[in-house]
NUDREN-346847 format. One record per residue: residue in three letters; z, x, y negated of N, C-alpha, C, CB in turn. Coordinates in pm, whole numbers, plus 50000, padded with zeros to 5 digits. Atoms other than C-alpha are relative to their C-alpha. Glycine has a CB too. Example, Ala and Ser with C-alpha at 12.3 -4.5 7.8 and 13.67 -1.06 7.14 Angstrom:
// NUDREN-346847
ALA500005008950119507805123050450500005009049880501254990149997SER499944991850119507145136750106500734992349891498585004149954
***
This chain:
// NUDREN-346847
UNK500005008450120500005000050000500005008849875501234990549999UNK500064992450124499125012749651501294997949921498784995949916UNK498775000850079501945019349401500084986949923500105011749903UNK500005012450077500914989749186500304988150089498674998049929UNK499755011049906500944967149492501464999650040499115001350124UNK498594999449962504414979049589500884995149886500395014350041UNK499235005050114505694972549237499994984849999499435005549867UNK500095014649993504434936949271500854994850116498534995550017UNK499265004449882506034934749616501504999649976499705009250117UNK498554999550025509464943649477500474988949907500375013349941UNK499625011550081509354913549245500674989750090498774993949927UNK499195009049917511844887549364499534985649988501465000949961UNK500365014149995510834852749470501024992950088498544997950053UNK498925006449925513704829849577499464991850118500824991149908UNK500565008449896511424807449783498885007550070499484986649942UNK501004992449925509504825950054498904990850049500655007450117UNK501135007449945506064814550153500045000950153498655005449945UNK500084999649854505214807650517499555013850047499044989250052UNK500504986749962503314840650532501095010649983498775003849915UNK498924990350021506254860150386501054999150110500664997749863UNK499015001749894508644845250641499505005850132500354985250016UNK500564994749876506324854050928499885015249995498634993750028UNK500044985350016505754889150791501355006150033499595003849856UNK498664994649980509504894850785500454999050145500994992749911UNK499515001949864510284880351125499315009450098499814985550045UNK500754991249909507554901051293500345014649973498484997749985UNK499834985850032508004933851107501455004750018499565002749857UNK498624996049975511804934051126500225002750149500984989349951UNK499914997449856511464931551504499325013150036499374988550079UNK500724987549974508924959851505500875011949963498665000449922UNK499154988950046511354981751309501215001750090500464997649855UNK498734999249928514524973051499499835002050151500794987549975UNK500154999549855513094970551852498765007550046499954986250055UNK501224993049961509844990051842500285013050072499145002649880UNK501265006749965507925000852036500254986850074499135009350086UNK499815013449944507584964052130498634993650019500904991249907UNK501295006449972504804942952277499834987449917499884996550150UNK500305012650071503084913752107500644988250072498474998049988UNK499435010849921504314891852391501494998349971499785002650150UNK498575000750029507954900852326500254995149857500665013750021UNK499875004850138507484895251952499834984849997498975006849907UNK500245014349993506074860852029501214992750057498764997050085UNK498855006349935508994852752257501224999849908500335007350130UNK498794998850081511674864752014499904992649867500305014549974UNK500175006950129510194849151699499694985150017498895006649920UNK500405013949979508984816551855498604997249948500984990849934UNK501385001750047505504822551707499055001450118499665010549888UNK500934998849886502524817651936499315013550000498954988749995UNK500534986549981500824848852070498785002649914499645002150146UNK501194998250083497594843051875500415003349857499114987450003UNK499514997350136499484841751544500575014049991501064989849960UNK499414986550000501464873151631498905010650003500955001850121UNK501094990249989498294891851732499225001249870499064996150115UNK500734999650127496534882051409500785007649894499704985749951UNK499174993050098499454894251200500085014950032501414994049995UNK499914986049961499824926551398498705007349969500335001350150UNK501304993750029496094933951365499845002749851498844991050050UNK500054998150145496384929150989500905011749958500424987149927UNK499094988950033499374952850975499405013450042501374997950069UNK500654987749954497414978751175498925004349902499394998150142UNK501044997050098494514976350929500585006049872499214987449966UNK499334995050121496954982850644500785012950027500944989449944UNK499324987649958498335013150837501514998949989499515011849916UNK498565002250001501774997550837500575001050142500334986249938UNK499625000049858501924994551217498955007550080500174985550054UNK500934993249911500385015551493500274995750145500125015449986UNK499835002549857499815010151864500455012850067498694994950063UNK499464988249934501725033352093500344996850145501245005249926UNK499705001249858501535033552471499924985850052501345005450026UNK500075012949932501855004752715501364996250057498955000450113UNK498795005349939504654982752839499784998850151500374986249939UNK500105001849855505414977553207499294986850029501415000350067UNK500775011949967502974952753358500784990950096498655003850060UNK499415009949908504264920853521498904993250080500854989549923UNK501165005749933500854914853668498844999449904500314986050057UNK501154999850090497424920153520500045011949906499954987249920UNK500174989050095496644941453219501345003749933498964996349894UNK498754995650062499484962553075499964997449849500245015050027UNK500005003150144500494950452725500205012549915501104989849969UNK499884988950094500114974352432501264998549916498755000849909UNK498805000050084503254984052240499635003849857501055009850056UNK500234996750141503414985751861501315004549937499404987949923UNK498844995450075505775003251620499595002749857500625012650065UNK500304996950139506055010651250499375013849991501284999349912UNK500704987350018503725038451141500955010349941498754998249909UNK499084989550046505795070251106499535006549872500185010650108UNK500564994250123503475080750823500054989949885498555004650023UNK499925010350103504285049150629500595005449871500844988250050UNK499424994350120506465068650389501534999750001499504992849879UNK498554998750014510025072050260500514990249895500385014449963UNK499355008550099512495051150061501315006849957500284985550058UNK498754994750053515355062449836500944988349969499755008749872UNK498985009850034518575042549807501155006849928500504992750125UNK498864994550075521375048549555501024988949983499555005849860UNK498965010150013524705030549553501265005649939500314994150134UNK498694996450056527995031049364501104994450088500144994849856UNK498805004649931531315028749547501195002049907500225007450136UNK498794998150082534895029149421500285014849977501204993450067UNK499684985850006534935066749476498875008849949500415004850134UNK501084990950034531465080949421498664992949987499905010850103UNK501385004749999527715077349385499315006450119499265003649865UNK500674995149879525665080649704498504997949985500544992850128UNK501465001049998521945088149717499495004550135499385008549887UNK500574996549870519935088550040498494998449996500614991450112UNK501445001849977516335092350147499814997850149499175012449950UNK500215003349859515225076050472498515000050031500624986350035UNK501395000649957512035077550675499674985950047499735010250112UNK500465013349961510055048450817500824994050113498565000650041UNK499155005049891512465045751112501444998049953499965009650119UNK498705002150063515405042250871501015010850038500544986450039UNK499144988549974516775076350967500245007549869499375009450107UNK499684993050124518605094450685499505014450008501524999749973UNK500574986550007516645125950596500815008849905498524999449954UNK499284992450102518705136250294501094991149940499035005249889UNK498895007350060522055125950144500655008349892501034996050107UNK499354993350113523655134449810501164991349953498995002549883UNK498845007350054527125124649686500465006749872501154999450104UNK499504995150127528405127849331501224991949959498904999449892UNK498825007150047531705119049169499594989649898501025009749938UNK500335010950090531525085948990500785001349869500294986450066UNK499265000250127532375085648616501044989049999499044998349882UNK498865009249996535625067448544499644986049950501135005549916UNK500335013050058534095039548335498544996650024500314999749850UNK501395004349998530945018848361499415002249861499874985050044UNK500574996750130528785032848082498665006950021500965009149917UNK501254992649990525605051548003500175012750084499495003749859UNK499754987949920527255081448173499704997550147501455004649984UNK500315003449861526865063148505498495000750023500534986050035UNK501454999449986523135059448446499535014450008499314992849882UNK500364985849995522875096748376500285005850138500775007949893UNK499654995149866524645103648706499054994550106501454996250035UNK500955005949906522345079648889498675007549996499784985149968UNK501254992450015519305097848750500155013750063499615001349851UNK499754986849940520835131448847499984999250152501345005649952UNK499955001749855521435118249198498614999050060500824987650037UNK501385001249951517805107949245499275013449988499234989049922UNK500634986850018516635141449104500425009550111500375006049863UNK499504991049897518845159749353499484996250138501535000150001UNK500575004549872517645138349646498575005150014500044984550011UNK501394995549997514035146549557499925015150019499274995949872UNK500024985349990514805183549515500475004850136500895006149891UNK499424995849873516915186649829499114996450119501364993850018UNK500815004549887514575166950056498645006950007499794985149991UNK501324993550008511415185049937498864990850048500005012850083UNK501025009749962509485152950012499064997849883500644986550045UNK501015002850102506255146849823500304986349940498555000550061UNK499635012550066507135120249565498964989150020500205002449852UNK501055010049980503795103149626500174992450132498625006649997UNK499785006549870504995094549979501244990949999500165010650108UNK498825008550011508075076049852499564986149955501035006049900UNK500525013550023507365038849868500844991949902499914992750130UNK499165007850089510305026249669501375006149981500144985950051UNK498654995550034513705032149511500874987849979499985009149873UNK499075011050015516625008249546501305004549937500284993550134UNK498744996950067519675008449318500994988850024499785002249848UNK498935009749981522874990749420501055002149892500635001250140UNK499214998150121524804985149097500974988549980499085001249878UNK499095011050035527934965449001499624994049866501465005049997UNK500265006350129527774941148713499194987350014499295009749908UNK500805012250004525744911048610498555004049978500494990249889UNK501384995450002522074917048685499064988349969499625006650134UNK501035009850028519244897548528498835002750093499555000549849UNK501014997749896516794893148815498625002549942499954988350094UNK501364999050052513704888948602499775013149926499714988349906UNK500194987850078514214917748360500615012350061500564998249866UNK499304989049934516344939248593500875007749901498995009550065UNK499024994250091518714945548303501394997250057499864994349855UNK498655001249944522464948248360501034999649889500295011650096UNK498824999750086525694940248184501155004850086500314985949937UNK498894994349925528644960848296501324996049938499895015250006UNK498655002450048532314953748269500565012449934500924995450114UNK499374988850065534114975548022501355003050064500164997349851UNK498714996049947537544990448072500864988150036500735008849901UNK499125010549949539754967448284499374986149986501335000449927UNK500655013050004537164940148247500244992349871500454991850115UNK499675007250123538134932247889498784997949913501065007549922UNK501225001750077534594934847757498815002450090499985009449878UNK501224997649926531024935147874499185010249924499194986950021UNK500794989450061528814965247808498554998050039500515014050042UNK501435001249971525104958447781499365013549975499334988849913UNK500624986850015523034989747834498804998549907499575006050138UNK500995001050107521144984247509498874990550034499435013749970UNK501035009549961519224955947674498845006550073499494993049880UNK501074992649935517174982247855500014997150149500135015149974UNK500125002649858515904975348204500215012950079498644993850032UNK499814988449913517244999548465498745002650082501214997950094UNK501264998649927514054992948658499015008449918499404986050032UNK500944992650086512015005448361500415014649984499924993449862UNK499514986250017514235036048315499605008650119501535000149984UNK500264991949881513805047748674498525000850033500764994450118UNK501444999349974510145038748708499315009449902499374986049992UNK500574990750098509365057848389500385014350034500484996649858UNK499524986549970511465087748498499375005850126501504999950016UNK500424994749870510235090548858498664994650050501054997050101UNK501275006149957507075069048882500104994950144498845010149988UNK499785005949867508535051949191500374985349979501145007750080UNK499645014150012508605013749227501494998050028499154991450096UNK498545000649994512255004049172500504985650006500615007049879UNK499315012949987514464974849273501455001949962499874994350146UNK498584999750038517854968649108500674987850060500175000449844UNK499315011049932520294947649311501495001949986499594999250149UNK498544999650007523974938849300500555008250117500604985750002UNK499494990949898526034964449491500524992850124501115008549942UNK499455007149885527844939249710498924993250082501034989849954UNK501125005849927524574921749799499325010750086498974993749901UNK500544988849921523224955649908500915002950119499835012749912UNK499054996649895526384962350106499964990250116501395000449944UNK499995009949891526344929650301498685000450078500244985849943UNK501294999549933522634932950376499915012350091498865000149897UNK500034987949919522974968850497500904999250122500405011849917UNK499075001349888526004961150713499424991050109501354994649952UNK500565009149901524254931950880498805006250071499604986749933UNK501214993949944521004951250932500355010250107499165006649890UNK499714988749912522604981551094501194997850094500265012049918UNK498745000049927525994970851219500284988250090501065000949907UNK499645012149928525814936251371498824993750071500614990049905UNK501025006849924523944913851608499094991949906500654990850106UNK500985007050083520804897251475500354985449980498635001150063UNK499705014350011522274862651534501214996949912500234994350138UNK498925002450096525124867351284499414993149877500725013449959UNK500595008050107524424840351024500874999249875499734986250049UNK499085001950113527534839150803500975011849993500784986650014UNK499294987350009529174870650674500415002849857499125011550054UNK499504996050131531264883450384500215015149999501334992549965UNK499764985650018531234919550261500845001549873498645008249990UNK499114998150114534224927050037499775013949941501484998250042UNK500284987350065533124953849793501165003249907498654999549921UNK498744997550069536594965849686500604986949953499805009849880UNK499365012250049538554940749478499204992949894501355003249948UNK500785005150112535774933349234499114988350039499175011049940UNK500945010449962533264912549421499695000650148498725001249920UNK500375000349860531734903649752498534996650015500864990050077UNK501355003849963528344900849914500094989050104499195012150052UNK499965011549910527604868350096498674998350073500344987449922UNK501155004449923525214860650376500364986350056499625010250114UNK499795013749955524994823350441498744995250071500354990649881UNK501135004549918522774809750717498925010750008499414987049945UNK500934989149978521194843950760499365005849876498954995550089UNK500624995350123520214848950395501065004449899499114989249940UNK499104996250109521854867250104500124988249904499485012749925UNK499775010850096523444841249879500265006149864501194990950044UNK499904994150134522934849949511500474990049896498665005649959UNK499645010150098523734816949340498834996549910501165004849918UNK501085005250083521704798749077499475010149900500454987749927UNK500444990050098521594827848831500115014350054500814998849873UNK499964986749940521984856749074501325007249988498975008349941UNK498734993150023525634864148994501114995250093500444998049856UNK498995004549904527394848549294500745011950061499364991550112UNK499244989749931530144868649460501025007249915499085009950054UNK499004993650085532154879749157501334992750017499565000049850UNK498725006349966535784873349251500964998849883500665007550109UNK499014999450107537514880848925499914988349904499845012749923UNK499975009550111538554857048651499865008149873501334991450000UNK500254991950120537124870248326500994996549891498564997949950UNK498975002350100539974874048079499394999349860501065011050005UNK500495000850139539194862547724500575011349916500364986549938UNK499604988650083539414889347454501334997549931498945002949897UNK498775002850073542294871147282501255000750087499914986449936UNK498844999049911544544873747589500715013349976499584998650149UNK499284987450021547314899447541500095007950130501424997349945UNK500014991049885547834928947776500894994850113500465013949958UNK499085005149899550794913047955499374988350077501334995649936UNK500665011549936548844881048023498875004750090499474990149893UNK501124994749920545834900648146500515006050130499225010549919UNK499474993449881547934920948386500564989750099501095010249962UNK499445010449913549744890248520498904992650073500864990249918UNK501105007349937546514871548583499195008950092499104993849894UNK500684990649912545024902948734500614999750139500055014249943UNK499305000649871547664901049006499824986350065501505003149982UNK500035013549944547594863249046498614995550043500534990249899UNK501345005249975543864856649032498995010850035499524992549879UNK500914989249969542194890449055498935001549894499364997950135UNK501054997450097540194904648767499195011850047500595002649859UNK501004990149967537824933748756500635013850026498975001049888UNK499374987349967539714961848927499435005150133501544998550008UNK500594994249880537844983749171501055003950102499175012149964UNK498984994449911541084997549313501134990250030500575012449940UNK498995010249972543044964749335501345002949930500234998850149UNK498794997250077545534977649078500845011450053500844987949993UNK499224989349936546665006749296500315011249901499245005750121UNK499804988750093546185033649028500974996249889498645004549939UNK499085004750105547945013048759501445000350051499624985749955UNK498645000549946550965007848984500545014050031500044991550127UNK499574986249974551045044649083500435006949871498875008050068UNK499654994150129551045055448718501314994349948498874997749898UNK498765006650042553775030348644501205005950074499924984850025UNK498914994149920555905044548928500325014149953499645000150149UNK499794986350049555415079948794500824999849871498645007149975UNK499275001250126556625069348449501464996250024499334989849909UNK498645004649969559675053448610500805010350079499954987050077UNK499294989149936560595086348778499985000250151501384999749957UNK500095000149853559595078849137499495013450052499084988650048UNK500474987849935558945107549378498964996250106501195008050065UNK501065003449905555745107549579499025011550016499264987349955UNK501074990549972553125129449740498794997549909499594999250147UNK501105003450091550655111149514500045008849876500064985149960UNK499864992750125552035128549208499815015050021501364997249938UNK500224985849968552035162649376498515002950005500685003750135UNK501464998149989548345158549456499334999549864499394989450092UNK500575001450135547695148949093500615009949901500214985949950UNK499364990350088549775177748955500904993449898498975008249930UNK499125007750090552135151748800499334996049869501245008149969UNK500785004450116549345143048555499504985950028498805009949970UNK500405013949972548955105048538498504997849990500704990749905UNK501455001650016545325108948427499225004950122499545007449877UNK500694994749882544525126848754500314991950127500385014650021UNK499725008749885545925099748980498774991450025501274991049975UNK501155008449965543025083249161500224994150139498685008149995UNK499875006849871542435062249470500035009950115498854990150019UNK500044990049893541665092949679501375006350022498985010949967UNK498684993849985545085108149607500994990450064500535004749863UNK499115009949937546845075749704499694999050149499834986149932UNK500405000849860544855073650028500465012350078498484998450012UNK499584987649933545535110050114501515000250021499565012349918UNK498555000449988549255105650046500444990050107500654996449865UNK499675010049897549345074450263499795005550139499154987449981UNK500294994549868547755092550555501005010850040498585005650004UNK498964990249972550485118750521501374993350019500085010249886UNK498765007549977553105091150558500834997549877500825007250098UNK499245001950124554115088550192500424985549983499175004549880UNK499445013550008556375058250139499384991949886501515000649982UNK500545007350115555155048449791498534996750022500185008349871UNK501435002449977551485052449884499794988650099499325012950052UNK500115010849901551955030250188500364986549940500915002950120UNK499605012650064553745004049979498904994949907501315001949922UNK501075003950092550965004249718498814994350076499565011949916UNK501165004549923548245000349981500304987050075499565010850099UNK499635012549933550154973450168499954988249901501415001250063UNK500065010350104550534953649844498564996749965500765004549874UNK501415002250031546854958449764499324992150112499275013549979UNK500565007349887545994946250113500374985249997500485006150130UNK499585014050011548034914550058499214992749892501514999249970UNK500735006350109546324907649727498554997350038500065008849874UNK501385002049958542864912849872499924989650111499385013350046UNK499985009549890543784893050182500094985649951501165002950091UNK499915013550057544694862949967498654995349949501034999749886UNK501345003650048541274863649803499094996750118499405011449916UNK500865002149883539574866650139500364987150071500115011950097UNK499575012449935541654838150282499354987849935501524998749994UNK500655011050070540284815150016498544998950044500095001949847UNK501415000049961536734825450106499824996050146499395013849976UNK500065003549857537414822350479500154984950018501095007650081UNK499815014549991538704786850434498824992349941501294996149928UNK501125006750067535774778250206498695001350080499815005849861UNK501324997149943532874794550394499985001050153499495012649943UNK499924999149854534104798550755499015010250058499744986350062UNK500944989849951532274831650818500345004750141499995011849906UNK499794993949869531854849351150500625013949987498685000850077UNK499574986150021532574883951006500425002149855498875009950037UNK499634994950132534454898550709500045015250010501404994249952UNK500054985350003533654934950632500705004949873498525005150006UNK499314994050115535944955450406499295013149968501545002450031UNK500784988150033533924981550218500185004349856498564997650027UNK499984995250137533104997349886500795012749980500554989649912UNK499224987650009535145028549964501474997950028499835006249865UNK498575002349984538545012049978500404998550147500434987649922UNK499685000849856538265007550355500525013350053498754995750079UNK499504986949960539045044750372501525000949991499385010849913UNK498545000150010542655035350295500684999650136500464988249917UNK499484998849866543135031850668500804988250051500825011950009UNK499355010649923545385012050901501034992149919500685005950120UNK498995007250079548195003650656499344989149917500785009949908UNK500735009350085545724987050422499324989050082498965007549917UNK500735009749918543584970250691500944990350071499135007350103UNK499045008749931546604956850882500614989849904501115008450065UNK499455009150100548004941950562499004988949968500375007749871UNK501055010050025544684924350495499964989950114498625006849984UNK500115009049884544514910150848501194990650010499885008250129UNK498815008549994548104897650845499934988949895501295008449979UNK500055009750109547544880450511498964989250027499695007049867UNK501055009749969544294863950618500474990450109498705007350044UNK499535008549892545854851050938501144990949954500475008650117UNK498905008250050548854837950744499494988349915500965008649918UNK500435009950097546894819150476498774991950041499725006749872UNK501235007049961543784807650663500274989450106498965010050052UNK499915010249896543284776850875499715006050136499034988449971UNK500154994349867543534783751245498564998850050500954993150098UNK501385001949954540064769451312499065010449940499514986049964UNK500894990750070538534793651062500165014450043500234999049852UNK499774986149959540034825251209499965001950151501335004749947UNK499964999349854539754816951578499065010850053499634986450060UNK500994990149954536614838251622499625009849890498764992950050UNK500324991450114536724857251293500245014750032500824996049879UNK499844985549990536154894851299500245005749860498755006750067UNK499694993250127537744915251018499945014950028501424995749943UNK500244986049963536444950851026499725008449877498815000950099UNK500414991050109536084981250801498505002350006500755013550009UNK501444997550008532584989750687499555010050105499625005049862UNK500544990949899530525005550965499135010749936499204992350104UNK500834990250070528285023050713500825008149900498864993049928UNK499114992550089531255034750505499445001049859500235014050055UNK500454997750137530345049850171498514998849981500445013449956UNK501465001150010526645046950253499514985650001499345007550114UNK500415014049981526675008850284499114994949888501224991250011UNK500785005350112525375001049935498645006949993500765002049868UNK501274992750005522735028449940499084995950115500255015250005UNK500815004249886521555018750290499524985749982500795001350130UNK500425013750026521504982150191498894999549897501174991749954UNK501074999550101519414990649884498685004150064500375009849887UNK501204995849926516965008650112499434988350079500335011850093UNK500445011249917516814978750347499364989049917501184994350080UNK500555010650085516184954450062498645004049944500964996849886UNK501324995350044513334975949928498994998350113500075014849954UNK500895001249885511834977450275499684985450029500615006550124UNK500235014249973512294939950323498984994249902501324992249991UNK500965005150098510444932449999498585004950029500415004349858UNK501324994649968507604955550099499424992850121500095015250026UNK500475006249876507394940150445499604985349979501085000950108UNK500315014450015507474903950331498694997949925501154992949927UNK501235001250076504564910550097498875008750054500275003649857UNK501034991349941502584932650334498684992650017500475005550136
***
């Protein structure tokens, strides 16, 4: 596909055409189960063999799919196997987590060829965009892949994303204000900088899509991906749920500017505002000021400005009492939010991700206990609550998958 065609393919259409749906159902099987026969594709998709053959022949003409070898014969002529063309190209995915920025480059078989991690700036600002650009530059330099062979770039970003213009509004410090990046489209910034077709998507939507693609059975239809304490990605009836304006999944209550600091903090605990770390860092700094002793402070050199989520997690794994208490409290707060969603949506799976899943057993056990305490028995009978299987790469891998999905549906 030409670059201009791929740019068109990355445009988002909420209502898929019949051809787009068939493209996806066939090509996703080719990717996940290839080499695969036309007969098996027909059986698994429910499409008749003539339709499958016509679509496969079209994909072969476009050099998206190739024939490779033969399947075992059950009588008569041996069926030909097909798989995604290994020369199809590469895709870059970049995602933000609570701890860092992750950039990856994958090949046509979704194997990671190159990975780059950078420390995330403390606040959402233009500095984050600079780091994102640096990350892509380093991926290109480190991988030594010809940029002309890169089919697309996916960015998984927190905030409120305008689907049409691909612009973003970010939450300012503690969610007390919104920061518009000068009304500039992130898509335009990256396409101008790298000349690669770019898709900008919400980080949690990327996370839930990547986790489902790589980590779970194909028949999972309802799933929640908790991207730290800020928001969640939702898959409902097998599709990402974005809401009417594309901003579904934000869990926080946006505090009005006139609210005082005490009110904001109280409602942050009760309802959950925009805190990536679930208030862990704030509570750790408060304990330091009150004279508490903890491994957290040793790791931070007793400098409150150097206390971060990583130091709390490391202290917890060393058995630190305060760190464990902070993570257990954070688990209860997040568990309450999830309980509401579990009772509302009745999902099959809840995935804890965004980097905070690295907090370990103390945190995860607290979440599970809270969900089981506050949720209806019918809703948790078969519920799986698991840490992210893709870990810190979930958003970046999901961004890659969404770019590939857009390309495939419009092939």
